PyMOL commands that place a pseudoatom at each C-alpha (Angstrom):
pseudoatom trace, name=CA, resn=MET, resi=1, chain=A, elem=C, hetatm=0, pos=[-2.799, -10.955, 9.963]
pseudoatom trace, name=CA, resn=ARG, resi=2, chain=A, elem=C, hetatm=0, pos=[-0.311, -8.759, 8.122]
pseudoatom trace, name=CA, resn=ILE, resi=3, chain=A, elem=C, hetatm=0, pos=[-1.591, -5.843, 6.044]
pseudoatom trace, name=CA, resn=ILE, resi=4, chain=A, elem=C, hetatm=0, pos=[0.572, -4.244, 3.354]
pseudoatom trace, name=CA, resn=VAL, resi=5, chain=A, elem=C, hetatm=0, pos=[-0.216, -0.516, 3.078]
pseudoatom trace, name=CA, resn=ASP, resi=6, chain=A, elem=C, hetatm=0, pos=[0.661, 1.710, 0.134]
pseudoatom trace, name=CA, resn=ALA, resi=7, chain=A, elem=C, hetatm=0, pos=[1.819, 4.637, 2.248]
pseudoatom trace, name=CA, resn=MET, resi=8, chain=A, elem=C, hetatm=0, pos=[2.238, 6.918, -0.782]
pseudoatom trace, name=CA, resn=GLY, resi=9, chain=A, elem=C, hetatm=0, pos=[-1.166, 6.415, -2.446]
pseudoatom trace, name=CA, resn=GLY, resi=10, chain=A, elem=C, hetatm=0, pos=[-3.959, 8.956, -2.145]
pseudoatom trace, name=CA, resn=ASP, resi=11, chain=A, elem=C, hetatm=0, pos=[-4.514, 12.671, -1.789]
pseudoatom trace, name=CA, resn=ASN, resi=12, chain=A, elem=C, hetatm=0, pos=[-3.212, 13.102, 1.757]
pseudoatom trace, name=CA, resn=ALA, resi=13, chain=A, elem=C, hetatm=0, pos=[-0.402, 10.592, 1.679]
pseudoatom trace, name=CA, resn=PRO, resi=14, chain=A, elem=C, hetatm=0, pos=[1.707, 9.622, 3.406]
pseudoatom trace, name=CA, resn=LEU, resi=15, chain=A, elem=C, hetatm=0, pos=[0.583, 11.177, 6.714]
pseudoatom trace, name=CA, resn=CYS, resi=16, chain=A, elem=C, hetatm=0, pos=[-3.044, 9.986, 6.632]
pseudoatom trace, name=CA, resn=ASN, resi=17, chain=A, elem=C, hetatm=0, pos=[-2.070, 6.502, 5.465]
pseudoatom trace, name=CA, resn=VAL, resi=18, chain=A, elem=C, hetatm=0, pos=[0.561, 6.131, 8.195]
pseudoatom trace, name=CA, resn=ARG, resi=19, chain=A, elem=C, hetatm=0, pos=[-1.828, 7.471, 10.844]
pseudoatom trace, name=CA, resn=GLY, resi=20, chain=A, elem=C, hetatm=0, pos=[-4.557, 5.035, 9.763]
pseudoatom trace, name=CA, resn=ALA, resi=21, chain=A, elem=C, hetatm=0, pos=[-2.137, 2.110, 9.672]
pseudoatom trace, name=CA, resn=LEU, resi=22, chain=A, elem=C, hetatm=0, pos=[-0.939, 2.910, 13.198]
pseudoatom trace, name=CA, resn=GLU, resi=23, chain=A, elem=C, hetatm=0, pos=[-4.530, 3.090, 14.442]
pseudoatom trace, name=CA, resn=ALA, resi=24, chain=A, elem=C, hetatm=0, pos=[-5.334, -0.284, 12.845]
pseudoatom trace, name=CA, resn=HIS, resi=25, chain=A, elem=C, hetatm=0, pos=[-2.228, -1.755, 14.455]
pseudoatom trace, name=CA, resn=ARG, resi=26, chain=A, elem=C, hetatm=0, pos=[-3.113, -0.319, 17.852]
pseudoatom trace, name=CA, resn=ASP, resi=27, chain=A, elem=C, hetatm=0, pos=[-6.885, -1.003, 17.780]
pseudoatom trace, name=CA, resn=PHE, resi=28, chain=A, elem=C, hetatm=0, pos=[-6.997, -4.375, 16.019]
pseudoatom trace, name=CA, resn=GLY, resi=29, chain=A, elem=C, hetatm=0, pos=[-3.541, -5.837, 16.637]
pseudoatom trace, name=CA, resn=VAL, resi=30, chain=A, elem=C, hetatm=0, pos=[-2.734, -6.397, 12.961]
pseudoatom trace, name=CA, resn=ASP, resi=31, chain=A, elem=C, hetatm=0, pos=[0.846, -6.292, 11.744]
pseudoatom trace, name=CA, resn=ILE, resi=32, chain=A, elem=C, hetatm=0, pos=[1.515, -3.536, 9.225]
pseudoatom trace, name=CA, resn=LEU, resi=33, chain=A, elem=C, hetatm=0, pos=[4.011, -3.312, 6.378]
pseudoatom trace, name=CA, resn=LEU, resi=34, chain=A, elem=C, hetatm=0, pos=[4.216, 0.306, 5.165]
pseudoatom trace, name=CA, resn=VAL, resi=35, chain=A, elem=C, hetatm=0, pos=[5.517, 0.599, 1.598]
pseudoatom trace, name=CA, resn=GLY, resi=36, chain=A, elem=C, hetatm=0, pos=[6.850, 3.878, 0.237]
pseudoatom trace, name=CA, resn=ARG, resi=37, chain=A, elem=C, hetatm=0, pos=[9.561, 6.462, 0.639]
pseudoatom trace, name=CA, resn=GLY, resi=38, chain=A, elem=C, hetatm=0, pos=[11.176, 5.410, 3.894]
pseudoatom trace, name=CA, resn=GLU, resi=39, chain=A, elem=C, hetatm=0, pos=[12.286, 8.858, 5.044]
pseudoatom trace, name=CA, resn=ASP, resi=40, chain=A, elem=C, hetatm=0, pos=[8.828, 10.321, 4.443]
pseudoatom trace, name=CA, resn=ILE, resi=41, chain=A, elem=C, hetatm=0, pos=[7.210, 7.461, 6.364]
pseudoatom trace, name=CA, resn=LEU, resi=42, chain=A, elem=C, hetatm=0, pos=[9.595, 7.933, 9.310]
pseudoatom trace, name=CA, resn=ARG, resi=43, chain=A, elem=C, hetatm=0, pos=[8.757, 11.670, 9.440]
pseudoatom trace, name=CA, resn=CYS, resi=44, chain=A, elem=C, hetatm=0, pos=[5.056, 10.796, 9.507]
pseudoatom trace, name=CA, resn=LEU, resi=45, chain=A, elem=C, hetatm=0, pos=[5.622, 8.309, 12.341]
pseudoatom trace, name=CA, resn=GLU, resi=46, chain=A, elem=C, hetatm=0, pos=[7.246, 11.112, 14.346]
pseudoatom trace, name=CA, resn=GLN, resi=47, chain=A, elem=C, hetatm=0, pos=[4.307, 13.428, 13.588]
pseudoatom trace, name=CA, resn=CYS, resi=48, chain=A, elem=C, hetatm=0, pos=[2.022, 10.693, 14.931]
pseudoatom trace, name=CA, resn=GLY, resi=49, chain=A, elem=C, hetatm=0, pos=[3.981, 10.633, 18.196]
pseudoatom trace, name=CA, resn=GLU, resi=50, chain=A, elem=C, hetatm=0, pos=[6.031, 7.492, 17.541]
pseudoatom trace, name=CA, resn=LYS, resi=51, chain=A, elem=C, hetatm=0, pos=[9.705, 7.936, 18.421]
pseudoatom trace, name=CA, resn=THR, resi=52, chain=A, elem=C, hetatm=0, pos=[10.590, 4.407, 17.292]
pseudoatom trace, name=CA, resn=LEU, resi=53, chain=A, elem=C, hetatm=0, pos=[8.959, 1.941, 14.952]
pseudoatom trace, name=CA, resn=PRO, resi=54, chain=A, elem=C, hetatm=0, pos=[6.324, 0.023, 16.962]
pseudoatom trace, name=CA, resn=GLN, resi=55, chain=A, elem=C, hetatm=0, pos=[6.739, -3.739, 17.180]
pseudoatom trace, name=CA, resn=GLY, resi=56, chain=A, elem=C, hetatm=0, pos=[4.607, -5.279, 14.421]
pseudoatom trace, name=CA, resn=VAL, resi=57, chain=A, elem=C, hetatm=0, pos=[5.080, -2.302, 12.067]
pseudoatom trace, name=CA, resn=GLU, resi=58, chain=A, elem=C, hetatm=0, pos=[7.668, -2.479, 9.273]
pseudoatom trace, name=CA, resn=ILE, resi=59, chain=A, elem=C, hetatm=0, pos=[8.762, -0.179, 6.478]
pseudoatom trace, name=CA, resn=ARG, resi=60, chain=A, elem=C, hetatm=0, pos=[9.706, -1.345, 2.993]
pseudoatom trace, name=CA, resn=ASN, resi=61, chain=A, elem=C, hetatm=0, pos=[11.307, 1.359, 0.868]
pseudoatom trace, name=CA, resn=ALA, resi=62, chain=A, elem=C, hetatm=0, pos=[9.968, 2.174, -2.599]
pseudoatom trace, name=CA, resn=THR, resi=63, chain=A, elem=C, hetatm=0, pos=[11.419, 5.176, -4.396]
pseudoatom trace, name=CA, resn=GLU, resi=64, chain=A, elem=C, hetatm=0, pos=[8.661, 5.901, -6.930]
pseudoatom trace, name=CA, resn=VAL, resi=65, chain=A, elem=C, hetatm=0, pos=[5.015, 6.941, -6.700]
pseudoatom trace, name=CA, resn=ILE, resi=66, chain=A, elem=C, hetatm=0, pos=[2.230, 6.302, -9.205]
pseudoatom trace, name=CA, resn=THR, resi=67, chain=A, elem=C, hetatm=0, pos=[0.278, 9.527, -9.644]
pseudoatom trace, name=CA, resn=MET, resi=68, chain=A, elem=C, hetatm=0, pos=[-3.263, 10.053, -10.855]
pseudoatom trace, name=CA, resn=SER, resi=69, chain=A, elem=C, hetatm=0, pos=[-1.876, 11.449, -14.140]
pseudoatom trace, name=CA, resn=ASP, resi=70, chain=A, elem=C, hetatm=0, pos=[0.045, 8.238, -14.916]
pseudoatom trace, name=CA, resn=ASP, resi=71, chain=A, elem=C, hetatm=0, pos=[-1.541, 5.865, -17.434]
pseudoatom trace, name=CA, resn=PRO, resi=72, chain=A, elem=C, hetatm=0, pos=[-3.138, 3.194, -15.198]
pseudoatom trace, name=CA, resn=ALA, resi=73, chain=A, elem=C, hetatm=0, pos=[-2.635, 0.343, -17.663]
pseudoatom trace, name=CA, resn=PHE, resi=74, chain=A, elem=C, hetatm=0, pos=[1.125, 0.835, -17.792]
pseudoatom trace, name=CA, resn=ALA, resi=75, chain=A, elem=C, hetatm=0, pos=[2.023, 2.684, -14.586]
pseudoatom trace, name=CA, resn=PHE, resi=76, chain=A, elem=C, hetatm=0, pos=[2.961, -0.400, -12.587]
pseudoatom trace, name=CA, resn=LYS, resi=77, chain=A, elem=C, hetatm=0, pos=[5.156, -1.625, -15.481]
pseudoatom trace, name=CA, resn=GLN, resi=78, chain=A, elem=C, hetatm=0, pos=[6.875, 1.734, -16.002]
pseudoatom trace, name=CA, resn=LYS, resi=79, chain=A, elem=C, hetatm=0, pos=[7.389, 2.463, -12.308]
pseudoatom trace, name=CA, resn=LYS, resi=80, chain=A, elem=C, hetatm=0, pos=[8.738, -0.853, -11.051]
pseudoatom trace, name=CA, resn=ASP, resi=81, chain=A, elem=C, hetatm=0, pos=[9.860, 0.652, -7.729]
pseudoatom trace, name=CA, resn=SER, resi=82, chain=A, elem=C, hetatm=0, pos=[6.585, 2.434, -6.950]
pseudoatom trace, name=CA, resn=SER, resi=83, chain=A, elem=C, hetatm=0, pos=[4.899, 1.832, -3.615]
pseudoatom trace, name=CA, resn=LEU, resi=84, chain=A, elem=C, hetatm=0, pos=[1.921, 0.256, -5.392]
pseudoatom trace, name=CA, resn=THR, resi=85, chain=A, elem=C, hetatm=0, pos=[4.026, -2.121, -7.508]
pseudoatom trace, name=CA, resn=VAL, resi=86, chain=A, elem=C, hetatm=0, pos=[6.324, -3.116, -4.646]
pseudoatom trace, name=CA, resn=GLY, resi=87, chain=A, elem=C, hetatm=0, pos=[3.309, -3.686, -2.365]
pseudoatom trace, name=CA, resn=LEU, resi=88, chain=A, elem=C, hetatm=0, pos=[1.572, -5.904, -4.914]
pseudoatom trace, name=CA, resn=ARG, resi=89, chain=A, elem=C, hetatm=0, pos=[4.760, -7.935, -5.416]
pseudoatom trace, name=CA, resn=LEU, resi=90, chain=A, elem=C, hetatm=0, pos=[5.016, -8.393, -1.639]
pseudoatom trace, name=CA, resn=LEU, resi=91, chain=A, elem=C, hetatm=0, pos=[1.416, -9.652, -1.581]
pseudoatom trace, name=CA, resn=ARG, resi=92, chain=A, elem=C, hetatm=0, pos=[2.064, -11.992, -4.510]
pseudoatom trace, name=CA, resn=ASP, resi=93, chain=A, elem=C, hetatm=0, pos=[5.158, -13.368, -2.762]
pseudoatom trace, name=CA, resn=GLY, resi=94, chain=A, elem=C, hetatm=0, pos=[3.227, -14.126, 0.434]
pseudoatom trace, name=CA, resn=GLU, resi=95, chain=A, elem=C, hetatm=0, pos=[4.711, -11.397, 2.629]
pseudoatom trace, name=CA, resn=GLY, resi=96, chain=A, elem=C, hetatm=0, pos=[1.262, -10.151, 3.608]
pseudoatom trace, name=CA, resn=ASP, resi=97, chain=A, elem=C, hetatm=0, pos=[-2.368, -11.223, 3.766]
pseudoatom trace, name=CA, resn=ALA, resi=98, chain=A, elem=C, hetatm=0, pos=[-3.922, -8.131, 2.176]
pseudoatom trace, name=CA, resn=PHE, resi=99, chain=A, elem=C, hetatm=0, pos=[-2.911, -4.973, 0.321]
pseudoatom trace, name=CA, resn=VAL, resi=100, chain=A, elem=C, hetatm=0, pos=[-4.527, -1.565, 0.834]
pseudoatom trace, name=CA, resn=SER, resi=101, chain=A, elem=C, hetatm=0, pos=[-4.066, 1.496, -1.368]
pseudoatom trace, name=CA, resn=ALA, resi=102, chain=A, elem=C, hetatm=0, pos=[-5.871, 4.816, -1.730]
pseudoatom trace, name=CA, resn=GLY, resi=103, chain=A, elem=C, hetatm=0, pos=[-3.914, 5.530, -4.922]
pseudoatom trace, name=CA, resn=SER, resi=104, chain=A, elem=C, hetatm=0, pos=[-4.817, 5.157, -8.583]
pseudoatom trace, name=CA, resn=THR, resi=105, chain=A, elem=C, hetatm=0, pos=[-7.713, 2.715, -8.802]
pseudoatom trace, name=CA, resn=GLY, resi=106, chain=A, elem=C, hetatm=0, pos=[-6.931, 1.845, -12.414]
pseudoatom trace, name=CA, resn=ALA, resi=107, chain=A, elem=C, hetatm=0, pos=[-3.271, 1.131, -11.691]
pseudoatom trace, name=CA, resn=LEU, resi=108, chain=A, elem=C, hetatm=0, pos=[-4.222, -0.912, -8.616]
pseudoatom trace, name=CA, resn=LEU, resi=109, chain=A, elem=C, hetatm=0, pos=[-6.740, -3.005, -10.544]
pseudoatom trace, name=CA, resn=SER, resi=110, chain=A, elem=C, hetatm=0, pos=[-4.365, -3.525, -13.483]
pseudoatom trace, name=CA, resn=GLY, resi=111, chain=A, elem=C, hetatm=0, pos=[-1.427, -4.357, -11.236]
pseudoatom trace, name=CA, resn=ALA, resi=112, chain=A, elem=C, hetatm=0, pos=[-3.424, -6.695, -9.031]
pseudoatom trace, name=CA, resn=THR, resi=113, chain=A, elem=C, hetatm=0, pos=[-4.810, -8.561, -12.032]
pseudoatom trace, name=CA, resn=LEU, resi=114, chain=A, elem=C, hetatm=0, pos=[-1.456, -8.940, -13.775]
pseudoatom trace, name=CA, resn=LEU, resi=115, chain=A, elem=C, hetatm=0, pos=[0.900, -9.336, -10.796]
pseudoatom trace, name=CA, resn=VAL, resi=116, chain=A, elem=C, hetatm=0, pos=[-1.139, -11.029, -8.080]
pseudoatom trace, name=CA, resn=LYS, resi=117, chain=A, elem=C, hetatm=0, pos=[-3.598, -12.790, -10.428]
pseudoatom trace, name=CA, resn=ARG, resi=118, chain=A, elem=C, hetatm=0, pos=[-7.233, -13.641, -9.785]
pseudoatom trace, name=CA, resn=VAL, resi=119, chain=A, elem=C, hetatm=0, pos=[-8.601, -16.345, -7.542]
pseudoatom trace, name=CA, resn=ARG, resi=120, chain=A, elem=C, hetatm=0, pos=[-9.303, -19.533, -9.514]
pseudoatom trace, name=CA, resn=GLY, resi=121, chain=A, elem=C, hetatm=0, pos=[-12.800, -19.423, -10.973]
pseudoatom trace, name=CA, resn=ILE, resi=122, chain=A, elem=C, hetatm=0, pos=[-13.137, -15.627, -10.749]
pseudoatom trace, name=CA, resn=ARG, resi=123, chain=A, elem=C, hetatm=0, pos=[-13.338, -13.942, -14.158]
pseudoatom trace, name=CA, resn=ARG, resi=124, chain=A, elem=C, hetatm=0, pos=[-13.456, -10.294, -13.087]
pseudoatom trace, name=CA, resn=ALA, resi=125, chain=A, elem=C, hetatm=0, pos=[-11.884, -8.395, -10.242]
pseudoatom trace, name=CA, resn=ALA, resi=126, chain=A, elem=C, hetatm=0, pos=[-14.256, -6.874, -7.699]
pseudoatom trace, name=CA, resn=MET, resi=127, chain=A, elem=C, hetatm=0, pos=[-13.825, -3.629, -5.804]
pseudoatom trace, name=CA, resn=ALA, resi=128, chain=A, elem=C, hetatm=0, pos=[-15.067, -2.725, -2.359]
pseudoatom trace, name=CA, resn=PRO, resi=129, chain=A, elem=C, hetatm=0, pos=[-14.726, 1.058, -2.085]
pseudoatom trace, name=CA, resn=GLN, resi=130, chain=A, elem=C, hetatm=0, pos=[-15.641, 2.806, 1.142]
pseudoatom trace, name=CA, resn=ILE, resi=131, chain=A, elem=C, hetatm=0, pos=[-17.590, 6.024, 0.597]
pseudoatom trace, name=CA, resn=PRO, resi=132, chain=A, elem=C, hetatm=0, pos=[-18.201, 8.244, 3.604]
for i in range(1, 132): cmd.bond("trace and resi %d" % i, "trace and resi %d" % (i + 1))
show_as sticks, trace
zoom trace
């Protein structure tokens, strides 16, 4: 299984996202595709004790970030090189089996619906948030 991770989404990104992706890779053996600002991701890998990119972990550069102040309905259209938009396109194109983001929920839902599309027979997207 290959998981695409929006490394730039969320309050404590990218460090927490990279750390979590590395743990998932190590503990569950899933391949990871980190999407975001490549230099920032590499710095986070070093902070996590990784001198080189582990086998099964890849980085895909995306120069823009969708923020919580961006209009969710249009953010993925306006920021075509954002980590969220690039990650959803990768999922749509079959380069991963799942996409994970802690970023803007509205932008994620809009982008997923319009870029990736819904499963046949499903009228509304569903969310599965994890609340501690």
